[in-house]
N, C-alpha and C positions, 0 to 999 in steps of 0.2 A: 807288089804287095809284100809287106813284111809279116812273117808269122809271129814275131816276137817284138815286144817293146819293153824298154827299161827306163825307170824314172827314179831320180834321186829325190825322195819326198821328205827327208829330214836328215839331220846330222846322224850318220850311222845307220840310215835306213834306205833300202832300195826296194822298189816294187817292180816286179816283172810280170807281164802277161804273155801267155803262149797260146796260140790258136789251137783249137781242137783239130784243125786240118793238118797239124804237124805233130806226128806221133801221139795223136789224141791229147795234145797239150802236156804230155808227161816229160818232165826233165828231172834228172836225179841230182844235178849239181850245177853250180854257176861260179864263174870267176871274172875278175875285172882286170883290164889292161890299160896302159897309157904309153906315151912315148918314152924313149930312153930305157926300154925294157921293164917298165913297172908292171907288176902283176900281184894280185891278191885274191885269195879264195873268199867266196861269199858264203854265208851260213844261212840255210833255209830255216826261218823261225815259225812260219805258218803257211798253210796252203788253203786256198779257197777255190772250190770247183763250181763252174757255171756251165750253162748249156753250150756256149760257143767258145769258151776259153777257160784256162786255169790261171789263177793269180797266185804269185809267190811273193811272200814277204821275206826279205833278206836283210841280214845285218852286214854292214860294211865298215871299213876303217873310218874313224871320225876325222881323219886328216885329209880326206878328199878335198881338192881345191876347186873353187867355183869356176875359175878360168881355164882349167885343164880339160882337154878332150879325152874322155874315157870310152872304152868299148866293154860291153858285157857279153860274155860267152856262156853257152850252155854245153852240156856234155854231148849233144848231137852235132856240134860244130856251128850252130847259129851264132852270129855276132852282130850286135846292133849298138849304135851310139847310146850313151847314157844321157838322157834328157834331164836337166835340172828343172824339177817341177815344183812340188809343194814345199820344197826346202826354201824357195825364195819368199815364201809367205810366213816363215817362222820368225819369232822374236829375235833369235840369235842372228839370223841372216840380216835382218833390218838394223840391228844394233851395229853389225859389222860394216854394212855397206851404205847406210843412209848418208847422203851427201847434202850438206847445207850451203854449198856455194851458189853464187848467182851468175855463173859464167858458162852454163851449158848452152849449146847451140853454136852459132857462128858469130864471133865478135869481130866486127869490121874495124880496121884501122887503115889509114891511107897507104901504108907501105907493107902491110901484112894483115892476114886474117887468122884468128885463133879458132880452132874447132875443138869442141868437147862433147863427148857422148857418154852418158851413163849406161854401161852395159856390163855389169859384174860377171855374168856367166858366159861372156864371149871369150872364145879362145884366141881370136884375132879380129881386128877391125881395119879395113882399108877405106880411106877417103878417096872418092873419085870426083874430080873437079872439072867442069866444062867452062872454059874461059877463052875468049877470042877464037872461037871455032876449034879449039884444041881440047883434048881430054887427057888429063894426067891423073895418075894414082899415087897416093901417099900412104905409107904404112903408119898407123897410129900406135902410140905407146900407151900401155896400161899403167895408170897411176893410182894414187890413193883412192879408196872407196870405189874402185871399179870404174873410174872415169878414164876414158881413152882420149888422148890429146894429140894434136899436131898443129904446128904453126906454118902457114904457107906464105912465102915471101911474094910480094907483088901486089898490085892494085886489083882486088877481086870484086870491085863495086858492082859489076854486072855478071858475076859468075853464078853458076848453079852447081849443085852437088848432090850426091847421095853417099850413103855408107854401105859397104859390103861387110856384113857381120857374120862371122863364123861362130855359130852357136848350135849346140845339140846335134852336131854332126852334119849340119846343113848351112850353106852360105846363103844368107838372105840379103837382097838389096832393100835398103830402107831409106825412106825420107827421114829428115831430122824432125823429131816431135817438137823441138823448140824453134823450128824455122819460122820466121816472120812472114814469109811469102814463098811463092813457088812459081814455076812455069805453068803453062796451061794444062788443065786436067791433072794437076799434081804429078807431073812426070818427074820433076827434080825440085829439090829445095833451092832457095835463093839466098845469096849473101845480100844483106841490106845495109846501106848507109843511111841511118835514121835521120841524119841532118837534112836529107832531101825531103822527108815527110814533115819535119819540124818547121820548114820554111812557110808552111801554109798557116795563115793568120787565123786565130780563133777570136771569138767574141764572148768572153767569159761572162757568166751570169752571176752577178755579185750578190743578189738578194738570197738569203738563206731560205730554205724550204724544208718543211718536215714531211714525213710520209703521208699524213692525212691531208696535207695541203695539195697533194698531187692529184691530177686528173690524167689517167693513163689512156692513151689511144694506141691500140694494137694495129700495126700496118705491115705490109709486105713490100719490100723494095721494088720487086718486079710489078706487083699488082697496082701499086700507086700510079704508075705512069705507062703501063703496057697498053691501055686503051688508046686507039688512034686519035680520039677526041681530046686527049690530055693536052695537046698543043706543045709538048716538049720537043726539043731538037733530037734528043735520043729517047729511047723508050726502055723501061724496065731496068734501069741501071742506077748506080750511085749518082752519076753525073746528072741524070734526068731529074732525080729527086732533089738536086741542089739548085735547079733552075728557078729563077724568080720571074714573076710576071706572066705565068702561063694561065690561060683561061679557056673556058668553053661557054660560048654565048654569054659573055660577061660574068660568068661564075668562075671564081678561082679554082685552079686544079693543082695537083701535085703539092709541092712545098707550100705555096701560098694558101691552098685549101686547108692544110693542116693548121697553119698559123691562124686562119680565120675562125677556127672552132674555139680557140681559147684554151686548148688543152695545155698542160704543163709538161707532160712527158710523152714522147713517141716511143712506143715499144716496137722495135723492128724484129720481125720473125727472122730465123737464123740467117746470118750473113757470113758465117765462117764456112770454109770450104766443105762442100758436101758432094756425094758421090754420083748422084743420079741425073745430073744435067751435063750434057756435053758442052763445055765452055766455048768451043769453037762453032757449035751449031745449036744455039740456044733455043731455036724454034722447033727443034726435033723432040724436046723433052720439057716437062714442067714438073717441079717438085717444090714443096714448101722448104725443104732443107733439113728435116729432122733425121738425116742419115749422114752424120759427119764423117769426113775423111781426115780432116786436119782441124786442130783446135785453135791455132794461132794464125793460120793463114786464111785470108778472106776468100770468099767465093768469086771465082774468075768470071762467071757468067754475068755478074753485075758490073764488070769492068769494061772500059772502052777497048782494051787490048789484053786479052787473057794471057798472052805469052810475055807480057811485060810485067815482071813482078812488082814494079813500083807503081804501075798505073792504078791497080785496085786499091793500094794503100793511100795514095794521094787523093783519089776520088772519094773514098770512104771518109777520110779526114775532112775533106772539103764539104761533104754532105752534112757531117755532124756540126761543123763550124757554121754552116748556113742555118741549120736548125737553131743553134744557139743565137745567131743573129736575129732570128725571128722570135726569140724569147722562149724557145722550147728546149727541154732537156731530152737526152736520148738514152733509152735502155735497150740492151741487147738480149735477145732470147738465145740462151746458150744450152747446148745439149751434151752435158758431161756425163750423162747416165749410161750411154752406150755409144757404139760407133756403127757405121754401115756394116762393117765386118771386122772382127778381131783379127782374123787371118789376113795377112798382108798389110795390116796397119803398121804405122811406125813403132807402136808399142810392142806388138807381138813380134815384129821383125827384129827389133833390137834387144828385147828383154822378155822372152816368152814366159807366160804363166804369172807374171808379176802384176800387170796393170788391170787384169780382168778378174772377176770374182768366180771362185770355184768352190765346190764342196770338198770334203776330205778325200773323196775318191778321184778328184780331178775332173768332175763333170761341171760344165759351165752353169753358172747361175743365170736365170732367165726371168727375173722380175720385171725387166723392161719389155719383155716379149719380143726382143730382138736377138736373144741368144748370146749376149756378151755384156753383162752388167759391168760397168767400170768400178774398179775396186778402190774407191776413194779413201778407205780406211788404211790402205797401205801407205807408209810414210812418204815414199817418193811420189806416189800417185796424188796424195794430198798436196804435197809441195808443188806438184805440177799444176794442179787446178788453181791454187792460190797465185802461182806465178803468172798463169794466163790472165786471170782477172786483173792483176797489177799491170801487166803489159798493155792490155786492151785499154785500160784507163789512161795510162801514161802516153801511149802513142796516139790514140784516137779521141781522147778526152770525153769518153762516154760517161754517163751519169748514173748508170744502174744496170742491174742484170735480172732477168727472169730465167729461172732454172727449170728446164723441161724435166718432168718426172723426178723432181727433187727428192722424193721419198726413197730413191735408189741410193742417194748419197748418204753420208753419215753426219751426225750432229756436230762432231768436232770440226770437220772440214768446213761446214757452213759457218760456224762461229769464227774460225780463223779467217775465212773470206771477209766476214763483216769487219773484223778488227783491222785487217790489212787495207781493205777498201776505204774505210773511214779515215785512215791516216792520209790518204790521198784526197778524199772529198768527204767531209763530215756529213754531207746530205745524201750520200749515195743510197740508192734503193736496192735492196736485196730481197727477192721474193720468188716463189715458184709453186709448182704443183706438189703439194704435200700429201699425195695419196699414199695410203698404206699398201705397198706393193710386195709381192712374195719373193723378194731377193734374199740371198743367203747371207743375212746380216742379223745380228741379235736385235730383237724388237726395240730395246731401249736405246740402240745406237742409230736407228733410222731417222733421217731428217724429214719426218713426216708430220702431219698435222696433229697426231696423237702426242708428239714430243715437242709441241710448240713452246711449252714453258721453258725448255732447255735452250731455246734459240731466240733470245730477245733481239728485236730488230730485224728478224726474218719474217717476211709476209708469206701468206698462203692463200691460194685461190679458195674462196669460200663457196663450196658447192651447196651448202645449206641455204645461203642467200639466193643463189641461182635457182635452186629447185623449188623453194617455197614461193618465190615471187613469180617465176616463169613457168615452173613445172619441170619435171625431170627431163633429161636432155638427150639420152642416147637414142639410137634409131628405134629400138624396141619399146621405148617409153615416150615416143613422140605424140601419143594421144593424151598423155597426162597433162593436167592443167595446174597452174599455180594461182596464187592470190590475184595477180594482175591479169591473168588470162581466164579467170572465171570460176576458180575453186574458192568460194567464199569461206569454206571451212578452214582455210589456211590463214585466216585473219590473225589469230593469236600468234601463230608461228612467225608471221611477218614481223611482229614486234621485235623478236630476237635478232632477225637479220638487220633491221633498221639501226640497231645499236651495236653492230659489228660483233654480235655474239659475245660481248664482254660482261654482260650482267648475268648473275646466277639466279637461282630460283625466284620466281616461277618460270623464268625464261630458260632457253637452251644455251648453256654456257659452252664456249669453245676456245676463246682466245684470252690471253692475259691483258693485251693492250690493243687499242683499235687499229694501230698501223700494221697489225698482223693480218687483218682481214681485207683481202682484195676482192671487191664486189663487182661482178660482171654477169649480166644475164646471158651473154654469149661470148665465145672466143672463136679462134679459127677452127677448133675441133667441133665435130657434130654439125647439126644444121643451124642456120641462123634463126633468130626469133621469128622472123617473118615466115620462113619455111616451116618451122614447127607449127605455127598457127594455121598453115594450110591443112594440117591434120587435126590438131587439138581444138581448133575453132572453125572448122570447115563449114559450119552452118551459119557463120556470120559474114556480113558483107565487108567489102574493103574498108569502108569508112569506119566501121566498128573496130576492125583490127588495127587500123591506124591509131585510133584512140588508145588501144591497149599498148601499142608500141610506145606511144608517148608516155603512158603511165610507167612503163618499165624504165624508160630513160630518166624520168623525173625521180622515181624511187631510188635509182642508182646514185643520183647526184645529190639527194638530200640525206642519204644514209650516212651514219658514222662509219669510219674506216676509209678505205681507199677506192674511189670509183674507177671502173675499168670499162672502156668502150671499145668494141671490136669494129674495125673499119667497115663502114657501110650500114651499121645498125642505125645510124642517124638518118638514113634515107630508105629504111625498110629493105635493106640489102637482101638479095636472094641468090642462092646457088642452084636454082631450079630443082630444089628438093634433093640435092646431093648432100648426104650427111657425112661424107668423108672425102673431101675434094683435094686431098694432098697432092694428087697427080692429075687432076682433071683438066688442066690447061687454062690458058688465059681467058677464054670465053666465059668460063664458070667463075673464076677467081678474081678477075681484074675489077678495079673500081669502075662502075658503070656511070659515067657522067650524065648520060641521058636520063637514067633513072634518078640520079641525084637532082637533076633539074625538075623532074616531075614531082619529086617529094621535097622540094626546097623549103616548103613550110615546116617540115619536121626537122630539117637541118637547122633552120632558124630557131625553132623551139629548143633544140639541143644547145645551141650557142647561148641562148638566154638562161637555160638551166645551169650551164657551166659558169656563166658570169655571175649568176646569183650565188652559187656555192662559193665562188672565190671572193665574193663580197662579204658573205656572212660567216663569221668565225664559228657560230653555233653549230654549223654542220661539220666542223672540223675540230671537234674537241680532242685534246691531245692524250688523254689518259682514261682508263676505265674508271678511276676514282672520280674524275670530273664528269664523266657520263652518268655515273650513278647518282651524283649530287644534283645534276642539272636537267636530266631528261625524265619526263613522265610520259608513260604510254598507256593507252587503254583502247578497247574495242567497244563500239556501240552499234549494234545491229549490222555487223559485218563492216562497219566503217572504222578505219584506223585513225586514231588521234595521237599525234606525236609532238609533244610540247618540249621546248628547250628554253630554259631560263639562263640566258647568257647576255651580259651587258657588253655592248660594243657601241660607243658613241651614243646616239639617241636610241638605238635598239635595246630593248629590255627582254623581250621574249619572242620566240618564233613558234608558230603553230602550223603543223602540216596535217592536212586532212586528205585522206586517200579514200576515194569513193569508186570501188570497182563494180558497183551495182548498176542496174538499168534504171534506177530511180534518181530523180533530182532530190537533193537533200537541203533542208533549210535549218539554219542554226542561229541562235541568239546568244550573245555573250554579255557579261556584265561590264567588260572593259572595251575600250576602243581599239580596233585592229585595222590594219591596212593590208590589202592584197599586194604581195610582191611577186606572185606568180599565179596566173590563172591557167585555164585549159589551153591557152595559146602561148603561155609563157610571158604574158604581159604584166607589167607592174602598174598599179593604180595609185593616183595621188590622194584620193579622198579616203578618210577613215570612217568607220562605222561599227555597229554592234550586231547587225543582222546580215547574214551572208547566205547566198545560195550556191551550192556546190553541184555542178552538173554531173550527170552520169558519166562513168568511165573517165574520171579526171583526178588530178592531184592539185590541190590548192595549198599555197604557202602564204601565211599571214604573219605580220610583224606588229608587235605592240611597241610603240615609240612614245617618247616624251616630246613635248614642243610641237605636236602636230595638231592641227585644227580638226575637229570632228565635222561630220556633215551638218549637224545642227548649228554649230558655231559658224560654219561657212555661210549658211543661209541667213543667220542673224547678223552677219557682217562683223563678227567679233575677231 
């Protein structure tokens, strides 16, 4: 245990804390030393006394060097390393050391590999390479902007490596934050020859698609094929989710099941390396993966061989390419807001205090509730995140990103991500959880839903849509009902959700444009809709709750904005009332194909709703201006009427009628309409002016030209 700690917190400023256990924390003077006989007295400028320690503010020479190892001494003979702390977060430090090159990490060439690590506060860095069962060490040289470099001769195509970083008086072994892969359980970073990955053929999707044209389906790589009835050769892996032709009792499973739904985008829960699953014994642990260990390296438990750094990369790319072959795009759920632990991470090991957010006293920000908010506003942290997005798109050809706890990140970072990603793919989807979280960042800089107007093209999960239509979702609110689950008082509120919250008074306005509203009744978090209804609708029988489930699915797919479906919602998926199943295991989380077969009628209903949305442009209006001009909404006796005047071929208008009551409703209209979605999702051929809308159902009607009415049909006209 050290009784004293010393921190360089600014140019010319050192902070020292002395424990009350050592001379009651009293020190009269301090001085600083370094190699080659350097010594300088430090001047006490302020003293703060606390119950367990005394804090000293000291002035020091402005000429202290970032890469020099210093010791701070007090008059009682204590001596401790000087840690470069808050100085690395100053404007001057960033102006001095921000590096704009694109060569960090290991750059493989046939006859040599170049290594580069950004570590301005390191006193020395040693590269340790494992190749051909031999381990060799190479001293790295410090260059411009604090980048340490070395070039190693030879073919390192299958080599692994780590860095030994001498910083703040401690030598830390570090993975390479820029590494593209690693050995099993993240023991060592891997040198990668990208030409090996690029050999895998893709099936590019040529047709352009806008955000509101998307239908997102959230899935987990492991869950999609971990059930033994999936019929895949492997289970719970990238390779398993790339298999074609798998079935359960003639029902498609895995990849083919996803394709059968008609969704445009599959959002994969975290596939980057996370800390809580043993990659060599995958059945010993289960986790969703929101505890990242590496941001550019894929999770090895999804690989056929965790210890082969190329296997996970090839299999991931093959899986993405197969989804493209089936006409689906792939979005990745990325977790840049925190890590499993800052201590021992590649960032803390190579560059302490830089990549995580702190207050002025050096205490960690905890807006993510994981104790280590990622400091995206730091220039090199921002560059790192943008670099990761670019690399993931270039290597794996993914089509978009969902940002976990996006409100921890900053506005400028998200805007740079959009700009960079669109240069690669103009149709890229960027969206996330824009919750307003208590991270240590100025409110106007947070990438949250309150600042949506500063981030055009960035989508946010719309909790208003979710809560008004389904009912509030957390465990302590599971008895609350929404409009589709029985709270008819929410009828007017439902109107705002149906137009992506882009219309102002008298509606609830939230978003500038509809592609910013991600509309989903459920996600992986909290309970499923079906499990919630175990509590909120416990007095209703199964058939009644199935009707409500279908209503929520239908409302999601007719609403303006971007529809979002969580895996299993289309067959009344259950987690056995587990409202936080992040580590609950396969039995709770996996796709239950037996249950899917039982509820195949609702799956078919979902397919029909998706197909109808993709046919009808009126449900995919591109701007708030267009929605304001073309949509008319009203409530009549708790029934919602949602009319869209949009010409598309013979289609002139769409009319949605939502009846969440237990009464059958009868309506007569002055014009001829045709049902294109009834309570079973069916489309009708005949037109008419009188319609009966059953209880607990959503009907969609279309007004068309050149269609015969029922009267004309009877008269033979």
